[in-house]
matplotlib code that plots the C-alpha trace (Angstrom):
import matplotlib.pyplot as plt

x = [52.2, 51.4, 51.8, 55.3, 56.3, 55.1, 56.9, 60.2, 59.7, 59.0, 62.2, 64.3, 62.8, 63.6, 67.2, 67.6, 66.5, 68.8, 71.8, 70.9, 70.8, 74.1, 75.9, 74.2, 75.6, 79.0, 79.1, 78.2, 81.0, 83.5, 82.7, 85.5, 84.6, 86.9, 86.6, 87.6, 88.3, 88.5, 87.6, 84.1, 83.4, 85.6, 88.5, 89.7, 86.3, 86.9, 89.8, 88.1, 85.0, 87.1, 88.9, 85.5, 84.2, 87.3, 86.7, 83.0, 83.7, 86.3, 83.9, 81.1, 83.4, 85.0, 82.2, 83.0, 80.1, 82.4, 83.8, 81.9, 83.1, 82.1, 82.9, 83.5, 84.1, 87.0, 86.4, 90.2, 90.3, 92.5, 90.0, 87.3, 89.7, 90.3, 86.6, 86.0, 88.7, 87.3, 83.8, 84.9, 86.9, 84.8, 81.2, 81.3, 83.9, 85.9, 88.7, 91.0, 91.0, 92.2, 92.8, 93.5, 95.9, 99.1, 97.8, 94.9, 97.0, 99.5, 96.7, 95.3, 98.7, 99.4, 96.1, 96.3, 95.6, 97.2, 94.0, 93.0, 95.5, 95.7, 96.6, 97.8, 97.7, 100.6, 104.0, 105.5, 107.6, 108.1, 104.4, 105.0, 107.4, 104.4, 102.9, 103.6, 100.0, 100.5, 101.1, 102.0, 100.6]
y = [66.4, 68.3, 71.6, 70.7, 69.6, 72.9, 74.8, 73.0, 73.5, 77.2, 77.5, 75.8, 78.1, 81.2, 80.0, 79.3, 82.8, 84.4, 82.3, 83.2, 86.9, 86.7, 85.0, 87.4, 90.4, 88.7, 88.3, 92.0, 93.0, 91.0, 92.8, 94.7, 98.0, 99.1, 102.6, 103.1, 106.5, 106.8, 109.3, 108.1, 111.3, 114.0, 113.8, 110.3, 108.7, 106.0, 104.7, 105.2, 103.3, 100.5, 100.3, 100.2, 97.6, 95.4, 95.5, 94.7, 91.8, 90.3, 90.6, 89.0, 86.0, 85.6, 86.9, 87.3, 88.4, 89.9, 92.5, 95.6, 98.2, 101.8, 103.8, 107.6, 109.8, 112.2, 113.7, 113.6, 116.6, 116.8, 118.7, 116.1, 113.3, 114.8, 115.2, 111.6, 110.4, 112.3, 111.0, 107.4, 107.6, 109.8, 109.0, 105.6, 104.2, 102.2, 99.9, 100.8, 103.3, 102.6, 105.5, 105.3, 108.0, 109.9, 113.5, 112.5, 110.1, 112.9, 115.2, 112.6, 111.4, 114.3, 113.9, 110.1, 109.3, 106.5, 104.6, 103.7, 102.3, 104.1, 102.2, 104.6, 103.3, 105.5, 105.5, 108.0, 106.2, 109.2, 109.1, 106.3, 108.6, 110.7, 108.1, 104.6, 103.8, 104.5, 101.6, 102.2, 99.7]
z = [126.1, 123.0, 124.8, 126.0, 122.5, 121.0, 123.8, 123.0, 119.3, 119.9, 122.1, 119.4, 116.7, 118.8, 119.4, 115.7, 114.8, 117.3, 116.1, 112.5, 113.3, 115.1, 112.3, 109.8, 111.7, 111.9, 108.1, 107.7, 110.0, 107.9, 104.6, 103.0, 101.4, 98.5, 97.3, 93.6, 92.2, 88.4, 85.7, 84.8, 83.0, 81.5, 79.0, 80.0, 80.8, 78.2, 80.3, 83.6, 82.5, 81.1, 84.5, 86.3, 83.9, 84.4, 88.2, 87.8, 85.4, 87.7, 90.6, 88.7, 87.6, 91.0, 93.2, 96.9, 99.0, 101.5, 99.1, 98.2, 95.6, 95.8, 92.7, 92.6, 89.6, 89.7, 86.2, 85.8, 88.1, 91.2, 93.3, 92.4, 93.3, 96.8, 97.3, 96.2, 98.6, 101.5, 100.8, 100.6, 103.8, 106.0, 104.8, 103.2, 105.7, 103.1, 104.2, 101.2, 98.4, 94.9, 92.5, 88.8, 87.4, 88.2, 88.6, 90.8, 92.9, 93.4, 94.6, 97.0, 98.4, 100.8, 102.6, 103.1, 106.7, 108.6, 108.9, 105.3, 102.8, 99.5, 96.3, 93.5, 90.0, 88.8, 87.2, 89.7, 92.4, 94.7, 95.6, 98.1, 100.1, 101.3, 103.6, 104.7, 103.8, 100.1, 97.7, 94.1, 91.6]

ax = plt.figure().add_subplot(projection="3d")
ax.plot(x, y, z, "-o")
ax.set_aspect("equal")
plt.show()
């Protein structure tokens, strides 16, 4: 009798582990990756760091375990911004890219693919004409 009780307990334990692993993998698949491009160094680093700190503060106060932020420095340079965008999309596999600044957003806009939405924090309305996946904030 004791052996059958241990056997049943063992089966229940194995099933519980499998179910736990399944739901753990499901939670990982539902994670949203947000790529953020800002001037964290360079002439406008003060503003880029403030932008990053605001996002991190908001995330710490309203923590959502299903949202991950990946920050990239564009050094307030268009070439660096394009490189950061390509890294976020091709290597990091982000679900959306957010860029702070008009010149860097204008540099990235022509290469925006129809797979990853791009949110441009800019004052220039024509930027949204370059792709249906560009949102101007």
